[in-house]
N, C-alpha and C positions, 0 to 999 in steps of 0.2 A: 542350495538345493539344484540338482541339475532337473530340467523339464523339457529335454531335447524330444520328448515324445508328446509335447503340446503342439498345439495348433491354434492360430488365429484364422477363422472363417466369416468373410464379409460376404453375405447373400443378399443380392437383390434390394440394396440399401437406396431409399429414396428420401431426400430431406428438402423440405420448403420451409420458408420463414417469411415474416413481412418485412417489407424494405420501402423505404419512403421514396415514393415515385413524383417528381415535380412536374407540374403542367401549369405552364404560365407563371404565376405570381403564387398560386396555390398548390398545393400537394397533398397527398395523403397516402398512408401505409397500404401497400398491396401486397398480397401472397405472391413469392415469387421462387419458382423451384430452383433449387442449388445443386442439387445430385439426383440423377435419374438413374436408377437400375445399376448400380454400382457393385461389382463383384469382387472378390481378391481373396487369395489364400497364402499363408506363410506359416513354415514351419519352424518350431525351435531351433535356435542355431543357425537362421538365415535372417537376411536384411531385406525387406521390400521397400522399395524406393517409388513413390508416388511422383511421377511427372507430370507438369503442365504449366502451361503458360499462366501469367496473372490473371485470376477470375476463372480458372477452371474447376474450382473446387477443391483444391487440395488441403488448404487449412480447415474448409467446412469437413471432409472427411475425417481428418484427426479429431475433431470437436465430435464428431458423432461418436466415433470409437470410444472416446473419452467420456462420453454422455455430458458434454458441456454445451448442448444446445438448447434452444427454449423453441424451437419452432415443431413442425410436423415431421415425424419420422415413420418411416415403414421398413420392413426387411429384418434380418436377423444378424446379430454381431456375436460369434461365440468364442470362447477361450478355453483350450483344454476341453471342450465338450460341454462346456458350462455357456448359459447366458451370460453375455458380459453388459451387468448394469453399471451405473455410473458409481455406486458402493464398492462393487467388485473391482473397478478399475481403480478406484481410489486405494483401495488396500493392496492390489497386486501389480499396479502399473505405474509408469511415471511418465510426465509430460515436460519436455524441454521446449517451450515456447519462442517465439521468435525474439521477443522482448523478456528479459529476465531481470527483475532488479534485486540485486544482492546488497546486502549493508557494506557501504564503501569503506568503513574503518577497520573492521574484520580482516584477517590475513586470511590466506588460502586455507591454511591449516585449520583454522578456529572454524570456517565457514562449512567446510566438511565435516568437523567433528559435531557441530552442532546440528546439521543435517540427519546425521547417525542418532543423535540423541533424542531428537524429535520424533524420529521414527520409532524409538523405543526398541532398538534392536542392539544385540550383545555384540562384545568384541568390538568396541568402537575404535582403539587404536589400531586395531589389525586391519580392520576395513579403511579406516583412514589411510594408513601407509599404503595398503594395495592401491588404492583409488590414485592417491599422489603418483605412483610410480607405474601404474596403466596408463595415465593421461598425459605423463611429461611433464609433471609440475614441480617435480623435486627441488628445484633451482629456483622457483619461485613460491615454496612454501610459506616462507615466512614474511612475505610481501602483502601489501594491503591491497585488499579488490581495486581500489582506486587506482593504483599503480601498475594494474595489469595490461598487458596490450590486447588487442580486440580479439586475436587468437587464443592467448590465453584466458582471457574472459569466458570465451565461450566453452572452452573445454573445462572449464570450473563449473559452469551451468550445467554441463552434461556430467560432471562427477556429483554435483547436487542430487541429481536424481538416480544416477548408479549407486549413490550411498545407501538408498533403501532396498537395494538389490532386487528389482523389479523383473516379473516374468514378460511384461509386456513393456517397451519403451518406444515412446512416441517422440518425433524430433520435428518440430518446423522450422525447414531453412537451416539446418546447422552449420551449412557451408556458406552461408549468404555472406557477401562481402570479404571472402577471404581469399589470399593469395593461391596459388596452384600446390604449393607444397604444404601449406595448413590444410587445404580440402583434401588432399591425400593423406595426410596423417589423421584427421578427424575420423574419415571414413575407414581407414584401416585400423584405428583403435577401437572402433565400434565392430567392425568384424573380428578382431582378437576378443571383445568382452563377449560376442555371442556364441562363437564356437567354444569358448571355455566355459562359459555358464550356462549354455543352451537356452539362453534367452530369446525373445523375438524382438525385432527392431523394425519400425516402420518410419520412413523419413520423407520428407516432401524435397525436392530440388527443382529449381525453375533453369539451371544453366548447368546440367550434368556434364563431366568432365570425362573423355574418355579413360583416363588411368584408373577411375572408380569403379569400372565395368566388372573387372573380377572378384568385387568384393559384394557387389549385389546380386543376391539370388533370384529374386522376383522383382517384375517391373508391372506396375499399373498406370499406364498412360492415359490422361483425362482431358477432355475438351470440353468446355461449357458445362460441365458436370456429368458427362457421359464418358463410357469406357469405350477408348480406340484399341487397346490391347491390356490385357491382363494374363499374366503366366509366368514361367521361367524366363530368365534373361537368356540363358543359351538358345530358346526357341524363339526369341523375337525376330531374329534374321529371318530364321526359316518361315515364319508365317507371315511376313510382310514380302518375301519374295515368292510365297504361294499365291498371294491375291494380288501380285503385280506391282509391287512397290519395292523392290530391293534397293539396299544401300549401296550407294556408289564407294569403290575402294577408296581408301585413306581417309573415308570420312568418319567421324565418331557417331556410331548408330544411335546412342540414345538422344543427341542433339539433333541428329537428322530426322528421326521419327517424331520428335517433339516439334520441329519446326513444320513438320509435315501435316502435323494435327493442331496447327494454330492459325487462327482466323488472321487473315490478312487486311489490314484496315487502311493500307494506303492510299486505295482509290476503290469506287464503288464496284469497278468491274472485279478487281482482284478480291473484295470481300466476298461477293457473289461467288466468284470461283472457288475460293476456299472453302466458303459454306458448304457448296455441292460437293466437293473432295470429302470433307469432314463427315458428310452425311453418308456417304459411300464407305468410308471407313467403318463408322459405327455399327452399320447394317451387316457389312461384312463379316464384322466380330461376333454379333449376334448369331450369325449363320455357320461361320465355318472356324469361330475362334474357341469355340468352348470346349475342343478338345485339348487346346494348348493349356488351358487352366488345371486340366490333371496332371497330378504329380504320379509318379509310379511308387515313390516312397510309402511304405504302409505306415498308417498312425494308428494310435490306439484311441478309439473314440470311447467317451465316457457315457452311458446312458443319462439321458435327460434326468436333471433331479438328483444325480449322484454327483459328488465332489472329487475333482482329481485331486491326487495326492498333494501334487505341489501347489496346489490353490488353499491348501489349507494354511500356508504359511502367509508372509505379508507383513505390513506395518501394524503395528498394535499400540497406537498412542495411548498414554494415561493421563489423566488430569493433572496431577500432583507433579510427574515428573517432566509434563511438558510446562507447566507454569514456571519450574525450576530451570529447566533449559532455555527458555525464553527471558527469565530474568537475568541469569547469568551471561545470556548472549547481549542482552542490551547493555548489561554493565561492561561488557569487555568491549563493546562499539564505543561506549562512551568515555572510557578511560584508556583506549589504545594510545600508545605512544607513535602517533604519524600525524601526519597535518588534518586529517579527517576527525582523528579522535581528540585531538588538542582543541579544533574548532568547536567539537561537541561539548568539551568540559567548560570552554570559555563561555560558550553561549550559556550553559546552565548555572554556572555557579558565578561567573564573573560580570556578565552582563548587568546584571541589576546594582550591584555594589558600586562597578564604574559609572553608571549613569547617577547614581545617587551621590558620590563623591564630586561629581562637575556641578550637581545640582547644589549642594552644601555650600559651595563657594558663594552663592548668590546670597546665603543667609548667614554667612559666617560673621558679619558684623551688624547684626541686628541691634537695635538700641531699643531700652525698656521705656517709651513713651507711649502714651496713648493714641498718638497720632500715627504710629507706624505698628507697634507691637501684635496689635490685634488683627491687622490685616495681614501683615508679613507671616504670622503663624498659620491664620486661616490659609493664605495662600502656599505656605509650605506642607501643611498637609493635603490640600487639594493636588499639589504637584507630586507628592511622595506618591498619593493612592493613585494618580494617574500613571507615574512611573511603573506600579507593582501591575496595573492593567495592562499597559503596552507591555512590559515585559514579558508578562505571563503568555501573550498573545504571539509575540515576536519569536520566543523560542520554541513554540510548539508549530508555527508555520515554517522555521527553519529546520527542525530535528523530526517533528512527527511523521511528515510524508514518507520518507525511507521506510520507516517502520510500517507506515500504513500500506505501502506497496507490497512489500514483502509478506505482509499477513493475508492481503488479498489473494497472493498467488499460492502460499501456502495452505489456507482455507479452503480452495479449490482442489487440493492434494488430499484433503481429509485430515489434515494433521491436527488442527484446532478450530475452534470457534470464535465469535466476536468477544464472549465473555471472558475467556482465557486470555486473549491478545491484550484486551483493555485491563483486565487485574494486573498483568505482567507489566504493561507500562506505566501504570498507575503507581505502583510499588516501585519501579525505578524512579518515577517523577517527584512523589512526594517528598522522600527524605533530602533529595538534590534542591528541591525548591525551598525547603527547610534551612538548609544550610546558608543558602543564597540569603535568604530572609534576615538570617541571625547577623551574617556579617554586614549586611544592610544597616540593621539595627545598630550596630556597634559604630557606623559612621554617624548615624542620627544621634548619639548619645549627648556629644557635646552641644548641639544644638538646641536640646529641650531639657531643662532641670527638672527631672520626673523620679518617684521613687521605683523602686524595683517592681512592685504590684503593676505599676501603670506601664511600664516597659514590657511585661507579661501580657498584658491585655493589648497591647498595641503590636507586639510580634504576632500573636495569634490572630488579629484582624488582619494585619497586612499579608499574612499567609494565606489566610482564607480568600482573600482577594485576589492574590496571584493564582489561585488554584482554579476560581470561579472563571478567571480570564481565560486560563488554559482549558479548562471544560467547554467554555463556550467555543473556543476555537477547535476543538477537538471533534465537537458536533456539528459543526459548520463544515468541516473538512471530511466528514461522512458522505456528505452531498454535494460538494464543491470540488471539482478537480484540481483547479489551478491554487496552490498553497499561497501565493500573492493575492488573488481574489478574495480567498478564504480570509486571510488576514485582513484586507481592507474592510470586508464586512464586518467582521468581529469588532475591529477598531471603530468604526461607525457607530456600532451598537453601543461600544462602550463608554465613547465620548458623548453620545446623546443621553446615556444614562448620567453621566457626571454632570452635564451641564442642567439638567432638570432636578437631579436628586442630590447632589453634593452640598447646595447651600452655599458655594463658593461664589459662583457668576452672579446668580440673583438670589436674594432672599425669598422663601416661602412665602412673605407676605404680599409680594409684588408676582407671584405666579398666578395663573388662572387656576381656578378650583379644579379642572379635570386634570391638570397637569400635577397639581398636589396630591391627587387621588392615584394618579398613575404612577407617582414616584414610590408608593407604598409597596409596589411590587418589585422595585430595584433593589439589589443588592447595594448600590453605591450609597444609598439615603442612610442605612443603618450602619455600614463601615465607616461615612463620614461623620456620623453623631457620634459613635465612640471616640473617634480620633478626636475630633475636635473637643469634645467634654475633657479628654484627659490630657490635651496639649493648654486649653485655655480657662477651665475651670479651676485653677490653681490659686493658693493663697499669695503666692508672688506676684499674682497679676493684680493685686488690690490697690484702689486708689494711688495709681501710677501718674506721673505728672505729664501733661499733655506734651510738653517739649522741653528744650532746654531752659526757657525763659517762663514758663507758666506753671504752676502748681495746682494740684486738684485736691480735694473739691474746691471749687472757687466759681470759677465760669461756666455755668451751666449749658451753654451752647456748645462749648468746646470741650467739657469733660463729660462726654455722653456715657462712657464705660467706667463706672466706677469700679467694676470687677469683671472677670470672664463670662460669668453666667450672663449678666446682660447683654453682652454682645451675641450669646448663641440665642437668647430668647428673641433678638430681634431678626436673626438671619432664618431661624429653623421654626419659629412658631408664627400662627395666624391669630388674630384676634378672636376670643372667646376659646380659644383651643387650650386643652387640658397639657400644663406643663409636664407634671408628673407622666404622663403616658408618652410624650415627645422625648423626655430626656431619662426613660427608664433605662438604666444603663444597661443591666444584666439581659433584659429583653434584646435590646440593640446589638448587644454582642452575640447572644446565641443565634439572633436572625442571621447576621452575618455569617456565621459559621454553619448555620443550617442551608444558607444557599450553596456553598461550595459542596456539602455532602450531598445536597439533593441533585446536583449537577453530574455527580459523580455516579450515584444510582442512575439516573436519567440515562447516562451515555451507556452504562455497563447494559441496558436495556437496548436502547439505541442500536448498539453494535451486533446484537443478535437477531435485528430484523433483516429481511431479504429486499434488496432494493428491487423494482420493476424491472423486467428484462431489458426494455428498451434503454431505460437510464443507465443501467451495467454495462451494457455494450458501448454506450457512448463515453462513460465516464471510467469504469474501470479496466476495461480490457483495450 
């Protein structure tokens, strides 16, 4: 839809936020002005370049336009004559941030296809073909994202936002760390896009090159949050010449005036001199530069409260379509035939069986004597339960963060919320963890002589344990940025739970009363009771000889365990405690399942909550 008669108008924008100020060894958050009286205007089919050195407020201005700031703002930002709210921007705008995390195992074509699908737009194939051609990605369309070069990755980041056909496109340093050829290529592609579609592009640049000057229609030059110049690029030379700052011949005007309005911190004298010069430039623009902001081009303004015709379009995500798109995308990322995809598959399917196979070697030659069998079997149960917990945490720490980071970015774009993300990820994880569990059970079958019913209960209990560990890690990664730190935290919680509640390291008779009471709230207790009862309370373990030379019953000091039940009573019960309550098999089994289900429900609620602004800025962004 052409929107060349649309205009983005930024009028007298102020923005301040709380920033941490250090004073000696103490500090506190103090209000700090980031933007002060910033105004700019850009029409459909044009590119507005926001120039400024580091700390000038370029990114803050983009965040204010997108409605992504938490501080106090004043002023007016309108698009097509309508007040531009954060909701309106999410529907009609796109934002290419400085760092964008794409799923590494997907191909370029798949990444763009799912971007269009999530936006619920029509003609997906035609849109993807057009974007691939416009951004010169045809030769790498079948290449994995992880194998792209830096400039190719940046063009793909741009394509993901263009796939939504936005009226307004914001880009934070799109040419950062690119060579001159790719810088020219990216800006020329943007110019071709806006002139053809009638869209508006606002981009920031810290080191503008002279060869991009013809593609930039409007320029806003910022210094410490204030405007030094804002208006048409073609008028910039006339304005600075008029106020007594002509650009030398053979100089890049964009870079020259950027340096002119940059604070020089090389010495105190230069700092004061540059500050005085910048103050003069700011005051002169307030008094003499207003006329340069006006454009002779007539625009069709819409009365306040009415909706511009092009504003009726935009992305329209739907829950079922979004869940389907996310699920299919996660499956494609997991089963991709490249290095990253094979790593996903190996971690999800093969990590647990491989670890169990190595462990089974230690128990392959166990003997049926009282001196060994009970301790060995109990140790096997403890180690298997530990492996399931550790594998669930490890797989989550390895694979979940890439999906999490993509979710954070797409949530800010208004594509979906935390519940849909968590549901889609869980739908991917549950069947794959079940497959891994069943393969592992097949490895354990030769070690334990059990019937089919017992194996069913063992499979369900171990699968529930894997899910519980996975959900614990997912919950911690909601508020812990580093996956390694999150995994270590989850492992500490799990190991403490196993040491207290599994009955393998210390019997319940030797535990303090408060620890026994605490173990009642740990899933490891119920899973361990189910597994130990199935493995040890068996007719095959009755009246076993003590060793090769001593038979039982006979020596009461040696033949302590006439059957497995006696061993279980010693490990899991205390004096005066009801055996029926402790070894209520179906109760323990259902509780172990309920823990995993409860954690799934807990996380589905947790991922709908909004983190405090300070924590979100420190972690997610």
